C-alpha positions in Angstrom: 11.3 -41.0 -52.5 15.0 -40.1 -52.1 16.9 -41.9 -49.4 17.6 -38.5 -47.8 15.0 -37.4 -45.3 13.2 -34.4 -46.9 11.1 -31.7 -45.1 8.7 -29.7 -47.2 8.1 -26.2 -45.8 5.5 -23.6 -46.5 7.9 -20.7 -46.5 5.2 -18.0 -46.9 3.0 -19.1 -44.0 2.9 -17.4 -40.6 3.0 -13.8 -39.5 6.7 -13.0 -40.3 7.0 -15.0 -43.5 10.2 -16.5 -45.1 12.8 -14.6 -43.1 11.8 -16.5 -39.9 11.9 -19.8 -41.9 15.4 -19.3 -43.2 16.7 -18.2 -39.8 15.2 -21.3 -38.3 16.9 -23.5 -40.9 20.3 -22.1 -39.9 19.6 -23.7 -36.4 18.1 -26.9 -37.8 20.9 -27.8 -40.2 23.3 -27.9 -37.4 21.2 -30.2 -35.3 20.2 -32.4 -38.3 23.0 -32.7 -40.9 22.0 -34.7 -43.9 18.3 -33.6 -43.9 17.1 -31.9 -47.1 14.6 -29.0 -47.2 12.1 -27.9 -49.9 11.0 -24.3 -49.5 7.8 -23.4 -51.3 7.0 -19.7 -52.0 8.1 -16.7 -53.9 11.2 -17.9 -55.7 13.0 -14.5 -56.0 12.5 -13.7 -52.3 13.5 -17.2 -51.1 16.6 -17.4 -53.3 17.7 -14.0 -52.0 17.4 -15.1 -48.4 19.0 -18.5 -48.8 22.0 -17.1 -50.7 22.9 -15.1 -47.7 23.8 -18.3 -45.9 26.3 -20.5 -47.6 25.6 -23.3 -45.1 22.2 -23.8 -46.7 23.5 -24.1 -50.3 23.6 -27.9 -50.5 20.6 -28.8 -48.3 17.9 -26.4 -49.4 15.9 -26.4 -52.7 13.4 -23.7 -53.7 10.1 -24.4 -55.4 8.2 -21.4 -56.8 4.6 -21.0 -55.7 3.1 -17.5 -56.5 0.1 -17.7 -54.2 -0.1 -17.4 -50.4 -2.9 -18.5 -48.0 -3.9 -15.6 -45.7 -4.8 -16.1 -42.1 -8.3 -15.0 -42.7 -8.9 -17.2 -45.8 -11.7 -19.8 -45.4 -10.7 -23.4 -45.9 -13.4 -23.8 -48.6 -11.9 -20.9 -50.5 -8.4 -22.3 -50.3 -9.7 -25.7 -51.6 -11.3 -24.1 -54.6 -8.8 -21.4 -55.5 -5.6 -22.2 -53.5 -3.8 -24.6 -55.8 -1.0 -22.1 -56.7 -0.2 -21.4 -53.0 2.9 -22.3 -51.1 0.7 -24.2 -48.6 -0.8 -26.4 -51.3 2.5 -27.1 -52.9 4.0 -28.0 -49.5 1.4 -30.7 -48.9 1.6 -31.9 -52.5 5.3 -32.7 -52.2 4.4 -35.2 -49.4 1.6 -36.7 -51.5 4.0 -37.1 -54.5 6.6 -38.7 -52.3 9.1 -35.9 -52.8 9.1 -35.2 -49.1 8.6 -37.2 -45.9 6.9 -34.5 -43.8 5.4 -31.0 -44.3 5.6 -28.0 -42.0 3.6 -24.8 -42.1 2.9 -21.8 -39.8 -0.1 -20.8 -41.9 -3.9 -20.8 -41.4 -4.7 -23.9 -39.3 -8.2 -24.6 -40.8 -6.9 -24.2 -44.4 -3.9 -26.4 -43.6 -6.1 -29.2 -42.2 -8.4 -29.0 -45.2 -5.6 -29.0 -47.8 -3.9 -31.9 -46.0 -7.1 -34.0 -45.8 -7.9 -33.3 -49.4 -4.4 -34.3 -50.7 -3.3 -36.9 -48.3 -6.5 -38.5 -47.1 -7.2 -40.1 -43.7 -5.9 -43.4 -42.3 -8.4 -46.2 -42.7 -10.8 -46.5 -39.8 -10.0 -43.0 -38.4 -13.0 -40.7 -38.6 -11.2 -37.3 -38.1 -7.6 -36.2 -37.7 -6.5 -34.5 -34.5 -3.9 -31.9 -33.6 -1.5 -33.2 -31.0 0.9 -31.0 -28.9 3.6 -31.8 -26.5 3.4 -30.2 -23.1 6.1 -29.9 -20.4 5.1 -31.5 -17.1 6.6 -32.1 -13.6 7.6 -35.6 -14.8 8.8 -34.8 -18.3 6.4 -34.4 -21.2 2.9 -35.4 -22.2 0.9 -35.5 -25.4 -2.4 -33.6 -25.5 -4.9 -34.1 -28.3 -7.1 -32.8 -29.8 -5.9 -29.2 -29.6 -8.2 -27.6 -32.1 -9.0 -29.7 -35.2 -12.5 -30.8 -34.0 -14.7 -28.6 -31.9 -16.8 -31.6 -30.7 -16.0 -35.3 -30.6 -18.0 -38.5 -30.3 -17.0 -41.4 -28.1 -15.5 -43.2 -31.1 -13.6 -40.2 -32.2 -12.1 -39.8 -28.7 -11.0 -43.4 -28.9 -9.4 -42.6 -32.2 -7.5 -39.8 -30.5 -6.4 -42.2 -27.8 -5.1 -44.6 -30.4 -3.2 -41.9 -32.2 -1.9 -40.4 -29.0 -0.7 -43.8 -27.8 1.1 -44.3 -31.1 2.7 -40.9 -30.9 3.9 -41.5 -27.3 5.4 -44.8 -28.3 7.2 -43.4 -31.3 8.5 -40.2 -29.8 8.9 -41.0 -26.1 9.8 -44.7 -26.6 7.0 -45.9 -24.2 5.8 -49.5 -24.7 2.5 -48.9 -22.8 1.8 -45.2 -22.5 -0.6 -44.1 -19.8 -3.7 -42.6 -21.4 -6.3 -40.4 -19.6 -9.6 -38.8 -20.7 -9.8 -35.1 -19.7 -13.0 -34.6 -17.6 -14.6 -32.3 -15.0 -13.8 -34.9 -12.3 -12.1 -38.2 -11.9 -15.3 -40.0 -10.7 -16.8 -42.5 -13.1 -20.3 -40.9 -13.0 -19.0 -37.5 -14.1 -18.7 -36.2 -17.7 -20.8 -36.2 -20.8 -21.9 -39.2 -22.8 -19.0 -39.0 -25.3 -16.4 -39.1 -22.5 -18.2 -41.9 -20.6 -18.6 -43.9 -23.8 -15.0 -43.6 -24.8 -13.9 -44.7 -21.3 -16.0 -47.9 -21.7 -14.5 -48.7 -25.0 -11.0 -48.1 -23.9 -11.4 -50.2 -20.7 -12.5 -53.2 -22.8 -9.8 -52.8 -25.5 -6.7 -54.9 -25.8 -4.5 -51.9 -26.9 -0.9 -51.6 -25.7 -1.9 -48.8 -23.3 -2.4 -48.4 -19.6 -5.8 -46.7 -19.5 -5.8 -44.4 -16.4 -9.4 -43.3 -16.7 -10.5 -39.8 -16.1 -8.2 -36.9 -15.3 -8.7 -33.3 -14.4 -7.1 -30.1 -15.8 -4.3 -30.0 -13.2 -3.3 -33.5 -14.0 -1.9 -32.3 -17.3 1.0 -30.4 -15.9 1.4 -33.0 -13.0 2.3 -35.6 -15.6 -0.3 -38.0 -14.3 -0.5 -39.6 -17.7 1.5 -39.7 -20.9 -1.4 -39.0 -23.2 -4.3 -36.6 -22.5 -7.4 -37.1 -24.7 -10.1 -34.4 -25.2 -12.1 -32.7 -27.9 -10.6 -29.8 -29.9 -12.7 -27.1 -28.2 -11.5 -27.9 -24.7 -7.9 -28.8 -25.8 -7.4 -25.5 -27.7 -8.6 -23.5 -24.8 -6.4 -25.4 -22.4 -3.4 -24.9 -24.7 -3.8 -21.2 -25.1 -4.5 -20.8 -21.3 -1.3 -22.7 -20.5 0.8 -20.6 -22.9 -0.7 -17.4 -21.5 0.0 -18.5 -17.9 3.6 -19.3 -18.7 4.0 -15.8 -20.2 2.3 -14.2 -17.2 4.5 -16.0 -14.7 7.6 -15.0 -16.7 6.5 -11.4 -16.8 5.7 -11.3 -13.1 9.1 -12.8 -12.3 10.9 -10.2 -14.4 8.9 -7.3 -12.8 9.7 -8.6 -9.3 13.4 -9.0 -9.9 13.7 -5.5 -11.4 11.8 -3.8 -8.6 14.7 -3.2 -6.3 18.5 -3.2 -6.2 18.4 -6.3 -4.0 16.1 -8.0 -6.5 18.5 -7.3 -9.4 21.5 -8.5 -7.3 19.5 -11.7 -6.5 18.8 -12.1 -10.2 22.5 -12.0 -11.0 23.4 -14.5 -8.3 20.6 -16.9 -9.4 21.1 -16.3 -13.2 21.8 -20.0 -13.9 18.7 -21.2 -12.2 16.6 -18.4 -13.7 17.8 -19.2 -17.2 16.8 -22.8 -16.7 13.4 -21.7 -15.5 13.0 -19.4 -18.5 13.8 -22.3 -20.9 11.2 -24.5 -19.3 8.5 -21.8 -19.4 9.3 -20.8 -23.0 6.4 -22.0 -25.2 8.7 -21.9 -28.3 10.5 -25.0 -27.0 7.3 -27.0 -27.5 6.1 -25.2 -30.6 4.5 -27.5 -33.2 1.1 -29.2 -33.4 1.1 -32.6 -35.2 -1.8 -33.5 -37.5 -2.4 -37.2 -36.5 -4.6 -39.5 -38.6 -3.5 -38.4 -42.1 -1.9 -40.6 -44.7 1.2 -38.4 -44.3 2.9 -36.4 -41.6 2.1 -32.7 -41.3 3.3 -30.3 -38.5 1.6 -27.0 -37.8 3.8 -24.2 -36.2 2.3 -21.3 -34.4 1.8 -18.4 -36.8 3.4 -15.8 -34.6 6.5 -17.8 -33.6 10.1 -16.7 -34.2 13.1 -18.6 -35.6 13.6 -20.5 -32.3 10.0 -21.6 -32.3 9.9 -22.6 -35.9 13.2 -24.5 -35.5 11.4 -26.5 -32.7 8.6 -27.3 -35.1 11.2 -28.5 -37.7 12.8 -30.7 -35.0 9.4 -32.3 -34.3 8.8 -32.8 -38.0 12.1 -34.6 -38.4 11.5 -36.8 -35.4 8.0 -37.7 -36.7 9.4 -38.5 -40.2 11.9 -41.0 -38.7 9.2 -42.8 -36.7 6.7 -45.0 -38.6 3.8 -43.8 -36.5 1.1 -44.3 -39.1 1.7 -48.1 -39.2 1.1 -48.4 -35.4 -2.1 -46.2 -35.6 -3.4 -48.4 -38.4 -2.7 -51.6 -36.6 -4.3 -50.4 -33.3 -7.3 -49.0 -35.1 -7.9 -52.4 -36.8 -7.6 -54.1 -33.4 -10.4 -51.9 -32.0 -12.6 -52.5 -35.0 -12.1 -56.3 -34.8 -13.0 -56.4 -31.1 -16.1 -54.2 -31.7 -17.2 -56.6 -34.5 -16.6 -59.6 -32.2 -18.6 -58.0 -29.4 -21.5 -57.3 -31.8 -21.4 -60.9 -33.1 -21.5 -62.2 -29.5 -24.6 -60.2 -28.8 -26.5 -61.7 -31.7 
């Protein structure tokens, strides 16, 4: 791999296609000088877009990929017939050590399948998870799984905790991240068998975490813990609900301020504070779900995002590439496995 940090991008993924990707790159190259970008997709279309921006000339390369993964394509179909697509080529660049990290706004299921097929899974991890960063009253927190696995066993939830802890350490700089299991109540007797089993394993582990125990839904935005662990079904619903609520609050606020002359005057006077609130409520600032547990780093952007949102996903990808997160996940997973083996031997 070249010494320059390289980001491989599925330029044809997402609803808006390559125009959003190139616009996002114009923001990203300012924040991250020295990073190189590989764009995969229709060569003629991409060259035409890149050539409009001289700033991109020396930091962007284009790789031709004639095919494109549609949002409605089934993962199995993409695995069988998608090897000429921009998504496949994007992940292959990471596998072949041509890039440090991959970013796509395409079909989530297909991206996970292609990533698992080409990169494989970290030893000891049963299933990868999608992690997202959420704003809270105390700063930020990591939530996973946000959609990769509809259900999860107790051991898989422990894997998610390990991966979330490593993520919080690498990105937030926390030595002992606080980890909580999302549940219907904080009492020990509540929850299903998977959640209770995961709690028992985590309480007995010697991982570098501060296991908080069970948390409820409102604890996410309170910032009660640094890492929130749940199954993908619950996590995805929580994520979409939070995004919808943020948009609802922003719309209600705009309507209220426009309702009268006094409201519009108040908006002008409080414009600085309102702009700060708008930035905090903007889901584009936290755009990007990270596929944790793979032998490689893959970031999934929302398919309908704009250039601001895609640039946020690129920021996250670059931060992830700089942090050796997989080494910590591997070490912590081995620690769990060793303790489990010791416990079983002691029982015999």
